[in-house]
MITOR-859022 format. One record per residue: x, y, z of N, C-alpha, C in turn; residue number from 1. Coordinates in nm, 2 decimals, decimal comma, padded with zeros to 4 digits. Atoms other than C-alpha are relative to their C-alpha. Layout:
! MITOR-859022
<<X Y Z> <X Y Z> <X Y Z> NUM>;
...
END
This chain:
! MITOR-859022
<<-00,13 -00,03 00,07> <-00,73 02,01 -00,47> <00,11 -00,04 00,07> 1>;
<<-00,08 00,10 00,00> <-00,42 01,83 -00,45> <00,13 00,12 00,10> 2>;
<<-00,06 -00,14 -00,07> <-00,20 02,10 -00,19> <00,12 -00,08 00,10> 3>;
<<-00,13 00,06 -00,06> <00,13 01,99 -00,11> <00,01 00,05 00,15> 4>;
<<-00,03 -00,05 -00,16> <00,15 02,23 00,23> <-00,10 -00,08 00,10> 5>;
<<00,13 00,11 -00,08> <-00,15 01,97 00,34> <00,07 -00,12 00,05> 6>;
<<-00,08 00,10 -00,01> <00,07 01,71 00,36> <00,15 00,03 00,08> 7>;
<<-00,08 00,01 -00,10> <00,33 01,62 00,62> <00,10 -00,13 00,00> 8>;
<<-00,12 00,12 00,01> <00,48 01,27 00,56> <-00,04 -00,05 -00,15> 9>;
<<-00,02 00,06 00,18> <00,39 01,26 00,14> <-00,01 00,13 -00,03> 10>;
<<-00,04 -00,13 00,13> <00,58 01,51 -00,09> <-00,05 00,01 -00,14> 11>;
<<00,10 -00,04 00,15> <00,36 01,67 -00,36> <00,08 00,06 -00,08> 12>;
<<-00,11 -00,13 00,07> <00,55 01,78 -00,67> <-00,09 -00,08 -00,15> 13>;
<<00,06 00,00 00,12> <00,31 01,86 -00,95> <00,06 00,09 -00,14> 14>;
<<-00,10 00,01 00,10> <00,47 01,87 -01,29> <-00,08 00,06 -00,10> 15>;
<<00,01 -00,05 00,16> <00,41 02,05 -01,61> <-00,06 -00,12 -00,06> 16>;
<<00,08 00,11 00,10> <00,27 01,73 -01,79> <-00,11 -00,06 00,11> 17>;
<<00,10 -00,01 -00,06> <-00,02 01,72 -01,56> <00,01 -00,13 00,14> 18>;
<<00,06 00,08 -00,10> <00,13 01,41 -01,35> <00,06 00,08 00,14> 19>;
<<-00,06 -00,06 -00,11> <00,18 01,48 -00,98> <00,05 -00,14 00,10> 20>;
<<-00,05 00,10 -00,07> <00,45 01,28 -00,80> <-00,03 00,02 00,13> 21>;
<<00,04 00,03 -00,13> <00,34 01,15 -00,48> <00,12 -00,09 00,11> 22>;
<<-00,11 00,06 -00,07> <00,63 01,05 -00,22> <00,00 00,00 00,11> 23>;
<<-00,02 00,08 -00,16> <00,61 00,84 00,10> <00,13 00,08 00,06> 24>;
<<-00,16 -00,10 -00,06> <00,87 01,10 00,30> <-00,01 -00,03 00,16> 25>;
<<-00,06 -00,03 -00,12> <00,96 00,93 00,61> <00,11 -00,15 -00,01> 26>;
<<-00,07 00,12 00,01> <01,26 00,77 00,50> <00,11 -00,08 00,08> 27>;
<<-00,08 00,00 -00,14> <01,44 00,77 00,81> <-00,09 -00,17 00,08> 28>;
<<00,07 00,16 -00,07> <01,19 00,47 00,91> <-00,07 -00,05 -00,15> 29>;
<<00,02 00,12 00,15> <01,17 00,31 00,53> <-00,17 00,05 -00,08> 30>;
<<00,16 -00,07 00,05> <00,81 00,56 00,51> <-00,09 -00,10 00,07> 31>;
<<00,07 00,07 -00,09> <00,68 00,30 00,77> <-00,12 00,10 00,03> 32>;
<<00,14 -00,12 -00,04> <00,30 00,46 00,83> <-00,02 -00,02 00,11> 33>;
<<00,07 -00,06 -00,12> <00,23 00,63 01,15> <-00,16 00,06 -00,03> 34>;
<<00,13 -00,06 00,00> <-00,08 00,78 01,25> <-00,02 00,11 -00,10> 35>;
<<00,01 -00,15 00,09> <-00,02 01,12 01,05> <-00,01 -00,08 -00,18> 36>;
<<-00,04 00,10 00,12> <00,05 00,87 00,73> <-00,13 -00,02 -00,04> 37>;
<<00,17 00,06 00,02> <-00,27 00,70 00,75> <-00,10 00,07 -00,01> 38>;
<<00,13 -00,08 00,04> <-00,50 01,00 00,77> <00,05 00,05 -00,14> 39>;
<<-00,01 -00,08 00,17> <-00,32 01,12 00,44> <00,01 -00,11 -00,09> 40>;
<<00,03 00,10 00,14> <-00,34 00,78 00,22> <-00,16 -00,01 -00,02> 41>;
<<00,13 00,02 00,06> <-00,68 00,80 00,29> <-00,05 00,11 -00,07> 42>;
<<00,06 -00,14 00,09> <-00,74 01,19 00,16> <00,11 -00,01 -00,14> 43>;
<<-00,11 -00,05 00,09> <-00,44 01,14 -00,07> <-00,11 -00,02 -00,15> 44>;
<<00,06 00,04 00,21> <-00,61 00,97 -00,42> <-00,17 00,12 00,00> 45>;
<<00,10 -00,06 00,05> <-00,93 01,20 -00,34> <00,04 00,14 -00,05> 46>;
<<-00,05 -00,14 00,06> <-00,75 01,51 -00,35> <00,02 00,01 -00,18> 47>;
<<-00,06 -00,05 00,14> <-00,56 01,41 -00,71> <-00,14 00,01 -00,09> 48>;
<<00,12 -00,05 00,10> <-00,91 01,35 -00,81> <-00,07 00,08 -00,02> 49>;
<<00,09 -00,15 -00,03> <-01,08 01,70 -00,73> <00,16 00,09 -00,07> 50>;
<<-00,10 -00,09 00,03> <-00,75 01,86 -00,86> <00,03 -00,02 -00,17> 51>;
<<00,02 00,04 00,15> <-00,80 01,95 -01,24> <00,12 00,03 -00,02> 52>;
<<-00,15 00,00 00,10> <-00,43 02,01 -01,31> <00,04 -00,12 00,00> 53>;
<<-00,07 00,13 00,01> <-00,35 01,68 -01,24> <-00,09 -00,11 -00,07> 54>;
<<00,05 00,11 00,08> <-00,43 01,39 -01,48> <00,04 -00,13 00,00> 55>;
<<-00,06 00,15 -00,08> <-00,21 01,11 -01,36> <00,06 00,03 00,11> 56>;
<<-00,08 00,02 -00,11> <-00,02 01,04 -01,04> <00,08 -00,12 00,03> 57>;
<<-00,13 00,10 -00,01> <00,30 00,82 -00,97> <00,01 -00,01 00,16> 58>;
<<-00,02 00,02 -00,13> <00,33 00,73 -00,58> <00,10 -00,15 00,02> 59>;
<<-00,14 00,06 -00,06> <00,68 00,61 -00,47> <00,03 00,03 00,13> 60>;
<<-00,03 00,01 -00,14> <00,90 00,58 -00,15> <00,12 00,06 -00,03> 61>;
<<-00,10 -00,08 -00,03> <01,17 00,85 -00,04> <00,07 -00,13 00,04> 62>;
<<-00,15 00,03 -00,03> <01,54 00,68 00,02> <-00,02 -00,15 -00,05> 63>;
<<-00,04 00,14 00,06> <01,58 00,29 00,01> <-00,15 -00,10 -00,02> 64>;
<<00,10 00,09 00,01> <01,21 00,15 00,02> <-00,12 00,13 -00,03> 65>;
<<00,12 -00,01 -00,01> <00,86 00,22 -00,06> <-00,03 00,04 00,09> 66>;
<<00,10 00,00 -00,13> <00,67 00,17 00,25> <00,05 -00,14 00,07> 67>;
<<00,02 00,14 -00,11> <00,73 -00,10 00,52> <-00,08 -00,06 00,07> 68>;
<<00,17 00,14 -00,11> <00,41 -00,13 00,64> <00,00 00,12 00,10> 69>;
<<00,00 -00,05 -00,12> <00,31 -00,02 00,98> <00,11 00,07 00,08> 70>;
<<-00,12 -00,06 -00,12> <00,55 00,17 01,24> <-00,03 -00,07 00,12> 71>;
<<00,00 00,10 -00,11> <00,59 -00,07 01,51> <00,03 00,09 00,14> 72>;
<<-00,12 -00,04 -00,10> <00,82 00,13 01,71> <-00,08 00,08 00,08> 73>;
<<00,03 -00,09 -00,07> <00,77 00,34 02,03> <-00,04 00,12 00,00> 74>;
<<00,02 -00,12 00,00> <00,76 00,64 01,90> <-00,06 00,01 -00,18> 75>;
<<00,03 -00,02 00,14> <00,61 00,60 01,54> <-00,21 00,02 00,00> 76>;
<<00,15 -00,05 -00,04> <00,25 00,70 01,70> <-00,09 -00,13 -00,13> 77>;
<<00,05 00,16 00,12> <00,14 00,33 01,51> <-00,17 00,01 00,03> 78>;
<<00,13 -00,01 -00,05> <-00,23 00,28 01,49> <00,02 -00,15 00,07> 79>;
<<-00,01 00,13 -00,06> <-00,28 00,03 01,79> <-00,12 -00,09 -00,02> 80>;
<<00,09 00,10 00,02> <-00,57 -00,13 01,71> <-00,09 00,08 -00,18> 81>;
<<00,04 -00,01 00,11> <-00,81 -00,06 01,38> <-00,15 00,06 00,01> 82>;
<<00,11 -00,04 -00,03> <-01,11 00,06 01,58> <-00,02 00,11 -00,03> 83>;
<<00,08 -00,15 -00,02> <-01,32 00,36 01,56> <00,06 00,05 -00,17> 84>;
<<-00,09 -00,09 00,10> <-01,12 00,62 01,30> <00,03 -00,08 -00,07> 85>;
<<-00,06 00,02 00,12> <-00,90 00,41 01,19> <-00,01 -00,12 -00,03> 86>;
<<00,04 00,06 00,08> <-01,10 00,16 01,10> <-00,09 00,08 -00,16> 87>;
<<00,08 -00,08 00,13> <-01,32 00,42 00,88> <00,13 00,06 -00,10> 88>;
<<-00,10 -00,05 00,10> <-00,94 00,56 00,74> <00,03 -00,14 -00,09> 89>;
<<-00,03 00,15 00,08> <-00,85 00,19 00,65> <-00,08 -00,01 -00,12> 90>;
<<00,09 -00,01 00,08> <-01,18 00,17 00,44> <00,03 00,09 -00,10> 91>;
<<-00,02 -00,15 00,12> <-01,10 00,52 00,27> <00,10 -00,05 -00,10> 92>;
<<-00,13 00,04 00,08> <-00,73 00,44 00,17> <-00,08 -00,04 -00,13> 93>;
<<00,05 00,09 00,08> <-00,86 00,17 00,00> <-00,10 00,02 -00,16> 94>;
<<00,10 -00,02 00,02> <-01,19 00,25 -00,12> <00,02 00,13 -00,13> 95>;
<<-00,03 -00,15 00,06> <-01,09 00,63 -00,23> <00,10 -00,04 -00,13> 96>;
<<-00,07 00,07 00,12> <-00,78 00,41 -00,44> <-00,09 00,00 -00,11> 97>;
<<00,05 00,03 00,11> <-01,06 00,26 -00,62> <-00,11 00,06 -00,06> 98>;
<<00,10 -00,09 00,05> <-01,29 00,56 -00,68> <00,08 00,11 -00,11> 99>;
<<-00,08 -00,10 00,05> <-01,03 00,75 -00,83> <00,01 00,01 -00,16> 100>;
<<-00,04 -00,01 00,13> <-01,05 00,81 -01,19> <00,08 00,02 -00,08> 101>;
<<-00,10 -00,07 00,07> <-00,75 00,97 -01,29> <00,11 -00,19 -00,01> 102>;
<<-00,14 00,07 -00,04> <-00,40 00,72 -01,36> <00,05 00,00 00,13> 103>;
<<-00,11 -00,02 -00,12> <-00,25 00,59 -01,07> <00,11 -00,08 -00,02> 104>;
<<-00,09 00,11 00,01> <00,09 00,45 -01,13> <00,10 00,02 00,15> 105>;
<<-00,04 00,01 -00,12> <00,29 00,29 -00,83> <00,16 -00,04 -00,04> 106>;
<<-00,15 00,02 00,02> <00,67 00,31 -00,85> <00,07 -00,03 00,12> 107>;
<<-00,06 00,06 -00,13> <00,82 00,07 -00,61> <00,16 -00,03 -00,01> 108>;
<<-00,15 -00,02 -00,04> <01,18 00,10 -00,46> <00,00 -00,07 00,10> 109>;
<<-00,02 00,06 -00,11> <01,29 -00,15 -00,23> <-00,17 -00,05 00,08> 110>;
<<00,08 00,08 -00,11> <01,07 -00,27 00,04> <-00,21 00,06 -00,01> 111>;
<<00,18 -00,01 00,00> <00,63 -00,28 -00,04> <-00,05 -00,14 00,08> 112>;
<<00,10 00,07 -00,10> <00,49 -00,42 00,30> <-00,09 00,02 00,03> 113>;
<<00,10 -00,01 -00,09> <00,20 -00,46 00,46> <-00,15 00,10 -00,09> 114>;
<<00,08 -00,08 00,02> <-00,01 -00,17 00,40> <00,07 00,06 -00,17> 115>;
<<-00,07 -00,02 00,08> <00,27 -00,04 00,17> <-00,02 -00,08 -00,09> 116>;
<<00,01 00,10 00,16> <00,23 -00,34 -00,08> <-00,16 00,02 -00,03> 117>;
<<00,17 00,00 00,05> <-00,18 -00,31 -00,07> <00,02 00,17 -00,09> 118>;
<<00,00 -00,13 00,05> <-00,11 00,07 -00,17> <00,07 00,04 -00,17> 119>;
<<-00,10 00,02 00,14> <00,16 -00,02 -00,45> <-00,10 -00,07 -00,11> 120>;
<<00,11 00,05 00,07> <-00,08 -00,26 -00,58> <-00,11 00,01 -00,08> 121>;
<<00,14 -00,05 00,05> <-00,39 -00,13 -00,60> <-00,02 00,12 -00,08> 122>;
<<00,03 -00,11 00,13> <-00,28 00,15 -00,84> <00,05 -00,07 -00,13> 123>;
<<00,02 00,11 00,18> <-00,36 00,05 -01,21> <00,14 -00,05 -00,04> 124>;
<<-00,13 00,05 00,09> <00,03 00,04 -01,34> <00,11 -00,05 00,14> 125>;
<<-00,10 00,02 -00,09> <00,29 -00,13 -01,08> <00,13 00,02 -00,06> 126>;
<<-00,13 -00,02 00,06> <00,64 -00,05 -01,21> <00,07 00,00 00,15> 127>;
<<-00,07 00,05 -00,09> <00,87 -00,26 -01,00> <00,18 00,06 -00,04> 128>;
<<-00,16 -00,01 -00,03> <01,29 -00,18 -00,94> <00,02 -00,11 00,02> 129>;
<<-00,02 00,10 00,02> <01,45 -00,45 -00,97> <00,05 -00,06 00,18> 130>;
<<00,00 00,03 -00,14> <01,55 -00,44 -00,57> <-00,13 00,01 00,04> 131>;
<<00,13 -00,01 -00,08> <01,16 -00,44 -00,49> <-00,01 -00,12 00,06> 132>;
<<00,06 00,13 -00,06> <01,03 -00,68 -00,26> <-00,16 00,03 00,07> 133>;
<<00,12 -00,05 -00,03> <00,69 -00,72 -00,20> <-00,05 -00,10 00,11> 134>;
<<00,01 00,12 -00,11> <00,55 -00,90 00,13> <-00,13 00,09 00,03> 135>;
<<00,09 -00,08 -00,12> <00,19 -00,85 00,33> <00,01 -00,09 00,14> 136>;
<<-00,01 00,05 -00,10> <00,32 -00,86 00,65> <00,00 -00,02 00,14> 137>;
<<00,08 -00,04 -00,09> <00,06 -00,83 00,89> <00,03 -00,12 00,11> 138>;
<<00,04 00,13 -00,06> <00,09 -01,20 00,99> <00,14 -00,03 00,10> 139>;
<<-00,14 00,01 -00,11> <00,47 -01,17 01,14> <-00,02 00,15 00,09> 140>;
<<00,04 -00,07 -00,12> <00,30 -00,89 01,35> <-00,08 -00,04 00,08> 141>;
<<00,17 00,05 -00,05> <00,01 -01,13 01,48> <-00,08 00,05 00,00> 142>;
<<00,15 -00,04 00,03> <-00,22 -00,97 01,31> <-00,06 -00,03 -00,14> 143>;
<<00,12 00,05 00,13> <-00,51 -01,07 01,00> <00,05 00,14 -00,11> 144>;
<<-00,01 -00,11 00,17> <-00,40 -00,89 00,65> <-00,12 00,07 00,02> 145>;
<<00,15 -00,05 00,06> <-00,70 -00,67 00,67> <-00,06 00,09 -00,03> 146>;
<<00,03 -00,12 00,04> <-00,62 -00,37 00,54> <00,01 00,01 -00,18> 147>;
<<00,01 00,04 00,14> <-00,67 -00,49 00,16> <00,06 -00,07 -00,06> 148>;
<<-00,07 00,14 00,08> <-00,46 -00,77 00,10> <-00,09 -00,08 -00,02> 149>;
<<00,15 00,09 00,02> <-00,76 -00,97 00,12> <-00,04 00,00 -00,11> 150>;
<<00,02 -00,04 00,14> <-00,86 -00,82 -00,16> <00,07 -00,01 -00,13> 151>;
<<-00,10 00,01 00,12> <-00,57 -00,75 -00,41> <00,07 -00,12 -00,04> 152>;
<<-00,12 00,09 00,01> <-00,32 -01,01 -00,39> <-00,13 -00,11 -00,03> 153>;
<<00,06 00,10 00,05> <-00,61 -01,24 -00,47> <-00,05 00,00 -00,15> 154>;
<<00,02 -00,03 00,13> <-00,71 -01,07 -00,77> <00,08 00,00 -00,11> 155>;
<<-00,14 -00,01 00,13> <-00,41 -01,04 -00,91> <00,10 -00,14 -00,03> 156>;
<<-00,08 00,16 00,02> <-00,22 -01,37 -00,84> <-00,08 -00,16 00,01> 157>;
<<00,09 00,15 -00,04> <-00,55 -01,63 -00,73> <00,01 -00,01 00,11> 158>;
<<00,03 00,03 -00,13> <-00,68 -01,74 -00,44> <00,13 -00,06 00,08> 159>;
<<-00,09 00,04 -00,12> <-00,46 -02,00 -00,31> <00,15 00,02 00,03> 160>;
<<-00,11 -00,07 -00,01> <-00,14 -01,84 -00,39> <00,02 00,12 00,07> 161>;
<<-00,03 -00,14 -00,07> <-00,24 -01,51 -00,23> <-00,07 -00,06 00,11> 162>;
<<-00,03 00,06 -00,13> <-00,35 -01,72 00,07> <00,10 -00,01 00,08> 163>;
<<-00,13 00,01 -00,06> <-00,03 -01,85 00,10> <00,10 00,08 00,02> 164>;
<<-00,08 -00,16 00,02> <00,16 -01,51 00,04> <-00,07 00,04 00,20> 165>;
<<00,03 -00,11 -00,11> <-00,04 -01,36 00,32> <-00,07 -00,11 00,13> 166>;
<<-00,03 00,08 -00,10> <-00,06 -01,66 00,54> <00,15 -00,02 00,07> 167>;
<<-00,19 00,06 00,00> <00,33 -01,71 00,56> <00,07 00,15 00,01> 168>;
<<-00,09 -00,13 00,03> <00,44 -01,32 00,50> <00,14 -00,02 -00,04> 169>;
<<-00,14 -00,01 00,08> <00,68 -01,46 00,26> <00,03 00,13 -00,11> 170>;
<<-00,02 -00,16 00,09> <00,85 -01,17 00,04> <00,04 -00,05 -00,15> 171>;
<<00,00 00,04 00,17> <00,83 -01,18 -00,37> <00,07 00,12 -00,02> 172>;
<<-00,12 -00,11 00,10> <01,13 -00,99 -00,54> <-00,10 00,02 -00,09> 173>;
<<00,04 -00,04 00,12> <01,05 -00,82 -00,80> <00,01 -00,03 -00,12> 174>;
<<00,01 00,08 00,11> <01,13 -01,03 -01,03> <-00,13 -00,09 -00,02> 175>;
<<00,12 00,07 -00,02> <00,91 -01,27 -00,92> <-00,13 00,04 00,01> 176>;
<<00,05 -00,09 00,00> <00,66 -01,00 -00,88> <-00,09 00,00 -00,15> 177>;
<<00,10 -00,05 00,13> <00,63 -00,91 -01,24> <-00,03 -00,15 -00,05> 178>;
<<00,03 00,13 00,09> <00,65 -01,30 -01,36> <-00,17 -00,05 00,04> 179>;
<<00,16 00,05 -00,04> <00,32 -01,40 -01,15> <-00,11 00,13 00,01> 180>;
<<00,11 -00,08 00,02> <00,13 -01,09 -01,19> <00,01 00,11 00,09> 181>;
<<00,05 -00,12 -00,11> <00,15 -00,84 -00,89> <00,08 00,14 -00,07> 182>;
<<-00,06 -00,11 00,04> <00,41 -00,61 -01,08> <-00,03 00,00 -00,18> 183>;
<<00,01 00,01 00,12> <00,30 -00,49 -01,45> <00,17 00,00 -00,09> 184>;
<<-00,11 00,00 00,10> <00,65 -00,39 -01,56> <00,11 00,00 00,15> 185>;
<<-00,15 00,04 -00,09> <01,04 -00,50 -01,40> <00,13 00,08 -00,08> 186>;
<<-00,10 -00,08 00,08> <01,31 -00,23 -01,46> <00,12 00,03 00,09> 187>;
<<-00,13 -00,01 -00,05> <01,67 -00,17 -01,34> <-00,04 00,14 00,13> 188>;
<<-00,02 -00,05 -00,11> <01,70 00,04 -01,00> <-00,01 00,11 -00,06> 189>;
<<-00,01 -00,16 00,05> <01,80 00,37 -01,20> <-00,09 00,01 -00,10> 190>;
<<00,07 -00,02 00,11> <01,56 00,32 -01,43> <-00,16 00,02 00,03> 191>;
<<00,14 00,00 -00,08> <01,24 00,33 -01,19> <-00,09 00,09 -00,04> 192>;
<<00,10 -00,14 -00,05> <01,11 00,67 -01,17> <-00,01 00,06 -00,19> 193>;
<<00,04 00,03 00,11> <01,18 00,72 -01,55> <-00,11 -00,08 -00,06> 194>;
<<00,09 00,08 00,06> <00,96 00,43 -01,64> <-00,10 00,04 00,01> 195>;
<<00,13 -00,03 -00,08> <00,70 00,53 -01,40> <-00,08 00,12 -00,07> 196>;
<<-00,03 -00,17 00,05> <00,72 00,91 -01,53> <-00,06 -00,03 -00,15> 197>;
<<00,03 00,04 00,11> <00,70 00,77 -01,87> <-00,15 -00,04 -00,04> 198>;
<<00,06 00,10 -00,03> <00,42 00,53 -01,81> <-00,14 00,17 00,03> 199>;
<<00,08 -00,06 -00,05> <00,20 00,79 -01,63> <00,02 00,18 -00,12> 200>;
<<00,03 -00,12 00,08> <00,27 01,09 -01,87> <-00,03 -00,02 -00,10> 201>;
<<00,04 00,06 00,09> <00,17 00,90 -02,14> <-00,13 00,00 -00,01> 202>;
<<00,10 -00,01 -00,10> <-00,13 00,84 -01,97> <-00,07 00,11 00,01> 203>;
<<00,06 -00,10 -00,03> <-00,19 01,17 -01,87> <00,02 00,12 -00,14> 204>;
<<00,02 -00,09 00,16> <-00,15 01,34 -02,25> <-00,09 -00,08 -00,09> 205>;
<<00,11 00,09 00,08> <-00,41 01,05 -02,37> <-00,14 00,08 00,02> 206>;
<<00,15 -00,06 00,00> <-00,80 01,11 -02,41> <-00,02 -00,08 00,11> 207>;
<<00,06 00,01 -00,15> <-00,89 01,13 -02,01> <-00,10 -00,06 00,01> 208>;
<<00,13 00,05 -00,04> <-01,23 01,02 -02,04> <-00,01 -00,13 -00,08> 209>;
<<00,03 00,09 00,04> <-01,20 00,74 -02,27> <00,13 -00,07 00,10> 210>;
<<-00,08 00,05 -00,08> <-00,92 00,66 -02,03> <-00,05 -00,05 00,15> 211>;
<<00,13 00,04 -00,10> <-01,15 00,66 -01,73> <-00,09 -00,11 -00,04> 212>;
<<00,11 00,12 00,04> <-01,40 00,47 -01,87> <00,04 -00,13 -00,05> 213>;
<<-00,12 00,11 00,08> <-01,11 00,18 -02,00> <-00,03 -00,04 00,17> 214>;
<<-00,05 00,05 -00,12> <-01,06 00,17 -01,59> <-00,15 -00,04 00,11> 215>;
<<00,10 -00,04 -00,09> <-01,37 00,24 -01,43> <-00,11 -00,08 00,10> 216>;
<<00,05 00,11 -00,03> <-01,57 -00,03 -01,46> <00,06 -00,13 00,07> 217>;
<<-00,11 00,13 -00,04> <-01,32 -00,29 -01,34> <00,06 00,07 00,15> 218>;
<<-00,03 -00,05 -00,15> <-01,25 -00,05 -01,02> <-00,13 -00,05 00,05> 219>;
<<00,10 00,08 -00,06> <-01,62 -00,11 -01,00> <-00,03 -00,14 00,09> 220>;
<<00,03 00,15 -00,08> <-01,62 -00,45 -00,96> <00,11 00,01 00,07> 221>;
<<-00,06 00,02 -00,05> <-01,31 -00,44 -00,78> <-00,06 00,10 00,16> 222>;
<<00,07 00,01 -00,17> <-01,50 -00,22 -00,47> <-00,14 -00,05 00,03> 223>;
<<00,17 00,09 -00,09> <-01,82 -00,41 -00,48> <00,06 -00,15 00,09> 224>;
<<-00,08 00,12 -00,04> <-01,53 -00,70 -00,41> <-00,01 00,02 00,13> 225>;
<<-00,02 -00,10 -00,16> <-01,43 -00,43 -00,12> <-00,07 -00,02 00,08> 226>;
<<00,07 -00,01 -00,09> <-01,74 -00,42 00,01> <-00,07 -00,11 00,09> 227>;
<<00,04 00,09 -00,09> <-01,78 -00,75 00,10> <00,10 -00,04 00,07> 228>;
<<-00,10 00,09 -00,11> <-01,43 -00,85 00,21> <00,06 00,09 00,11> 229>;
<<-00,09 -00,14 -00,05> <-01,29 -00,50 00,34> <-00,09 -00,04 00,16> 230>;
<<00,03 00,03 -00,17> <-01,54 -00,54 00,68> <00,01 -00,09 00,07> 231>;
<<-00,07 00,15 -00,08> <-01,47 -00,89 00,78> <00,12 00,02 00,01> 232>;
<<-00,19 00,01 -00,01> <-01,07 -00,86 00,69> <-00,01 00,09 00,09> 233>;
<<-00,07 -00,08 -00,08> <-01,07 -00,54 00,91> <-00,06 -00,03 00,16> 234>;
<<00,05 00,01 -00,11> <-01,31 -00,64 01,17> <00,11 -00,15 00,10> 235>;
<<-00,08 00,14 -00,05> <-01,10 -01,03 01,21> <00,12 00,13 00,02> 236>;
<<-00,14 -00,05 -00,06> <-00,77 -00,79 01,20> <00,03 00,09 00,10> 237>;
<<00,00 -00,02 -00,14> <-00,91 -00,59 01,47> <00,03 -00,07 00,12> 238>;
<<00,01 00,09 -00,11> <-00,96 -00,86 01,71> <00,10 -00,04 00,03> 239>;
<<-00,10 00,06 00,03> <-00,62 -00,98 01,65> <00,08 00,10 00,13> 240>;
<<-00,07 -00,10 -00,08> <-00,49 -00,64 01,84> <00,02 -00,05 00,19> 241>;
<<00,05 00,03 -00,15> <-00,42 -00,71 02,20> <00,04 -00,16 00,04> 242>;
<<00,02 00,18 00,01> <-00,39 -01,11 02,13> <00,18 -00,01 00,08> 243>;
<<-00,16 -00,02 -00,05> <-00,05 -01,25 02,34> <00,08 -00,02 -00,18> 244>;
<<-00,12 -00,02 00,10> <00,08 -01,32 01,95> <00,04 00,10 -00,04> 245>;
<<-00,04 -00,14 00,06> <00,06 -00,97 01,85> <00,11 00,09 00,11> 246>;
<<-00,13 -00,06 -00,11> <00,24 -00,84 02,20> <00,07 -00,06 -00,02> 247>;
<<-00,14 00,10 00,03> <00,48 -01,09 02,13> <00,09 00,06 -00,09> 248>;
<<-00,09 -00,09 00,15> <00,56 -00,97 01,79> <00,02 00,17 -00,02> 249>;
<<-00,06 -00,11 -00,01> <00,57 -00,63 01,91> <00,12 00,04 00,05> 250>;
<<-00,10 00,02 -00,11> <00,81 -00,67 02,19> <00,10 -00,05 -00,11> 251>;
<<-00,15 00,03 00,07> <01,07 -00,86 01,95> <-00,04 00,07 -00,13> 252>;
<<-00,03 -00,10 00,12> <01,05 -00,62 01,68> <00,06 00,13 00,06> 253>;
<<-00,08 -00,14 -00,09> <01,14 -00,33 01,93> <00,09 -00,07 00,05> 254>;
<<-00,12 00,08 -00,09> <01,39 -00,56 02,10> <00,12 -00,08 -00,14> 255>;
<<-00,10 00,08 00,13> <01,53 -00,68 01,72> <00,04 -00,12 00,05> 256>;
<<-00,04 00,13 -00,04> <01,47 -01,04 01,81> <-00,07 -00,07 -00,11> 257>;
<<00,09 00,07 00,08> <01,29 -01,35 01,63> <-00,16 -00,03 00,13> 258>;
<<00,13 00,04 -00,09> <00,94 -01,38 01,79> <-00,03 -00,16 00,02> 259>;
<<00,06 00,13 -00,06> <00,84 -01,69 02,01> <-00,14 -00,01 00,00> 260>;
<<00,14 -00,03 -00,04> <00,47 -01,71 01,90> <-00,03 -00,15 00,11> 261>;
<<00,02 00,09 -00,07> <00,44 -02,04 02,07> <00,05 00,01 00,14> 262>;
<<-00,01 00,00 -00,16> <00,59 -01,95 02,42> <-00,15 00,01 00,08> 263>;
<<00,19 00,00 -00,11> <00,23 -01,83 02,58> <-00,11 -00,14 -00,02> 264>;
<<00,06 00,11 -00,02> <00,09 -02,15 02,46> <00,02 -00,10 00,04> 265>;
<<-00,05 00,11 -00,06> <00,30 -02,38 02,65> <00,00 00,01 00,18> 266>;
<<00,01 -00,07 -00,12> <00,26 -02,20 02,95> <-00,10 -00,07 00,08> 267>;
<<00,13 00,05 -00,06> <00,00 -02,37 03,21> <-00,01 -00,15 -00,04> 268>;
END
């Protein structure tokens, strides 16, 4: 069951029309993912699935952003590595989204970065506000795009275009995201939640068995790709933690400067 009291970093509102609004709720950190939110993202869609009162869900972010990715601040409790439990959580976040047979709609306001972009893009319908910015920024932190980016970006926009964005960490505006297929709809920011709730409400009011039957074979196909891609992508991401580039990226992030990834290569 989707119990609002069970979540500390995600605000849950269960509406009378059968739509659950799930709001990533660390606005002071642009809803960046700390260890608590990471755990909660791993259970969220399972709880949506198990709740008979919920027929569809909207996932969005509080304040100015959807989710700015991992919290690498000193107080962020961020995952220092994907080893062990974090590795399993990362798999569950992706797989549980794909296994959820109820319609999932993301309402993307502002930044959707790194894992935030993955969560938004794995939803069945992606509604982007005009201010939305998508990017898989793992490389900017000296680590591989291991927690779902290598799964969903190629499926949405093609292999080579996806590899460019994953290797560069380049940002994609809401308008461009809608044009190239990352987003299903583009709306003005003040219309974002109205549009997302309209889509989710229409799906919640529809024939749920038929709606489920219309998405789950596709999700099963995506899940089969995930079973091939995710173990290697997470292994390669994990190997980046503690590397000179990753240490430099974290130091630069906390010192609010541009990282110098070539510095250590020029020594000796």
